[in-house]
C-alpha positions as CSV (number, residue, x, y, z in Angstrom):
1,X,68.8,15.4,-70.6
2,X,70.6,12.1,-70.2
3,X,68.7,11.4,-67.0
4,X,65.4,11.9,-68.7
5,X,66.5,9.6,-71.6
6,X,67.7,7.0,-69.1
7,X,64.3,6.9,-67.3
8,X,62.4,6.7,-70.7
9,X,64.6,3.8,-71.8
10,X,64.2,1.9,-68.5
11,X,60.4,2.3,-68.8
12,X,60.4,1.2,-72.4
13,X,62.6,-1.9,-71.7
14,X,60.0,-3.1,-69.2
15,X,57.4,-3.4,-71.9
16,X,59.7,-5.4,-74.4
17,X,59.9,-9.1,-75.0
18,X,63.5,-9.2,-73.7
19,X,63.8,-13.0,-74.2
20,X,62.7,-13.0,-77.8
21,X,64.7,-9.9,-78.6
22,X,67.8,-11.4,-76.9
23,X,67.6,-14.5,-79.2
24,X,67.4,-12.4,-82.3
25,X,70.2,-10.1,-81.2
26,X,72.4,-13.0,-80.2
27,X,72.0,-14.4,-83.8
28,X,73.0,-11.0,-85.2
29,X,76.1,-10.9,-83.0
30,X,77.0,-14.4,-84.1
31,X,76.8,-13.3,-87.8
32,X,78.9,-10.2,-87.3
33,X,82.4,-10.5,-88.8
34,X,84.1,-8.8,-85.9
35,X,82.6,-11.2,-83.4
36,X,83.2,-14.2,-85.7
37,X,86.9,-13.4,-86.0
38,X,87.3,-12.7,-82.3
39,X,89.0,-15.2,-80.0
40,X,88.6,-13.2,-76.7
41,X,85.2,-11.7,-75.9
42,X,84.2,-9.4,-73.0
43,X,80.6,-10.1,-72.2
44,X,78.3,-8.6,-69.5
45,X,76.0,-10.4,-67.1
46,X,72.5,-9.0,-67.8
47,X,70.4,-7.1,-65.2
48,X,66.6,-7.5,-65.2
49,X,65.1,-6.2,-68.5
50,X,68.6,-6.1,-70.2
51,X,69.3,-8.0,-73.3
52,X,70.7,-11.4,-72.4
53,X,73.6,-12.7,-74.5
54,X,74.8,-15.5,-72.2
55,X,73.9,-18.0,-75.0
56,X,77.1,-16.8,-76.6
57,X,79.0,-18.7,-73.9
58,X,78.3,-21.9,-76.0
59,X,80.5,-20.6,-78.7
60,X,84.2,-21.7,-79.1
61,X,85.7,-18.5,-77.8
62,X,87.5,-17.3,-74.6
63,X,85.0,-15.3,-72.5
64,X,85.6,-12.6,-69.9
65,X,83.3,-10.6,-67.6
66,X,83.9,-7.2,-66.1
67,X,84.4,-6.8,-62.4
68,X,84.3,-3.3,-60.8
69,X,87.0,-2.3,-58.4
70,X,86.5,1.2,-57.0
71,X,86.0,3.3,-60.2
72,X,87.9,0.8,-62.4
73,X,86.6,-2.0,-64.5
74,X,88.7,-5.1,-64.5
75,X,88.6,-8.0,-67.0
76,X,88.2,-11.5,-65.5
77,X,88.3,-14.8,-67.4
78,X,85.2,-16.9,-67.3
79,X,84.5,-20.6,-67.9
80,X,82.0,-23.0,-66.4
81,X,84.2,-23.5,-63.3
82,X,84.4,-19.8,-62.4
83,X,82.1,-18.7,-59.6
84,X,80.0,-15.6,-60.0
85,X,79.1,-13.4,-57.1
86,X,76.7,-10.5,-56.9
87,X,78.4,-7.1,-56.6
88,X,77.3,-4.1,-54.6
89,X,75.7,-2.9,-57.9
90,X,73.6,-6.1,-58.1
91,X,75.6,-7.4,-61.0
92,X,77.1,-10.9,-61.2
93,X,80.9,-10.7,-61.4
94,X,83.5,-13.5,-61.8
95,X,85.7,-14.4,-58.8
96,X,88.6,-15.2,-61.1
97,X,91.9,-13.3,-61.1
98,X,91.8,-10.2,-63.4
99,X,93.9,-10.3,-66.6
100,X,95.3,-7.7,-69.0
101,X,92.5,-6.1,-71.0
102,X,94.9,-6.1,-74.0
103,X,93.8,-9.7,-74.6
104,X,90.2,-8.7,-75.5
105,X,89.3,-8.6,-79.2
106,X,85.7,-7.5,-78.9
107,X,83.5,-6.2,-76.1
108,X,79.7,-6.7,-76.1
109,X,78.8,-3.5,-74.3
110,X,75.5,-2.9,-72.4
111,X,73.4,0.2,-72.9
112,X,70.0,1.6,-72.0
113,X,70.0,3.1,-75.5
114,X,72.4,3.9,-78.3
115,X,72.2,6.2,-81.3
116,X,73.0,5.5,-84.9
117,X,76.5,7.0,-84.5
118,X,77.3,4.6,-81.6
119,X,76.9,7.1,-78.8
120,X,75.8,4.9,-75.9
121,X,73.5,5.8,-73.0
122,X,74.8,3.9,-70.0
123,X,73.7,3.9,-66.4
124,X,75.8,7.0,-65.6
125,X,78.8,5.4,-63.8
126,X,81.2,5.9,-66.6
127,X,82.9,2.5,-66.1
128,X,82.8,1.4,-69.7
129,X,83.8,4.9,-71.0
130,X,86.9,4.9,-68.7
131,X,87.8,1.3,-69.6
132,X,87.4,1.8,-73.4
133,X,89.3,5.1,-73.3
134,X,92.3,3.2,-71.9
135,X,91.8,0.2,-74.3
136,X,91.3,1.7,-77.7
137,X,92.3,-1.5,-79.5
138,X,89.1,-3.3,-78.3
139,X,86.3,-3.4,-80.9
140,X,82.9,-2.8,-79.4
141,X,79.4,-4.0,-80.2
142,X,76.1,-2.8,-78.8
143,X,73.1,-4.8,-79.6
144,X,69.6,-3.5,-78.8
145,X,66.0,-3.5,-80.0
146,X,65.3,-1.0,-82.7
147,X,63.1,1.0,-80.3
148,X,66.2,1.7,-78.2
149,X,68.3,2.9,-81.1
150,X,67.7,6.6,-81.1
151,X,68.5,9.3,-83.7
152,X,70.8,11.1,-81.3
153,X,72.1,10.8,-77.8
154,X,73.8,13.8,-76.3
155,X,77.5,13.0,-75.8
156,X,80.2,14.5,-73.6
157,X,83.9,14.6,-74.5
158,X,84.6,11.6,-72.2
159,X,81.9,9.4,-73.8
160,X,83.3,6.6,-76.0
161,X,81.1,5.6,-78.9
162,X,80.8,1.9,-79.8
163,X,82.1,0.7,-83.1
164,X,79.1,-1.5,-84.2
165,X,75.4,-1.0,-83.5
166,X,73.2,-4.1,-84.1
167,X,69.5,-3.8,-83.9
168,X,66.4,-5.8,-84.4
169,X,62.6,-5.3,-84.2
């Protein structure tokens, strides 16, 4: 079932105005109280057709990006001087030295789709679920177009729901 939903979400995303939606969703993130009070934010580097929240890097916060190491997700500091390299997954990752995830206040989490209860449909690798299961103190935000916010996504015992779902049309 999840594989069918993944394929449908990927096809739908290709038809969306990702640039315009990203601007509106970025504004929603900036107005969110959890984000506003956060000093340390884990962000993701967008893939093609994903919502792009890199404009948040202009905010006065400390930013971090994930880096995959085996089946683990590491947290690496990011600033304008940090080099990004494309990983084997085709995702830009920072070359900075990993730090403790305990520093992160909020994570902006990617998803193909999410449901109203915060159940996230990821790409199937489980990196964020494993990471968040070990770092329960981190608040999570998933921001997507309304068309990718579903009534229900099947979840497994190992799936970690996001705390906040932001959506726009």
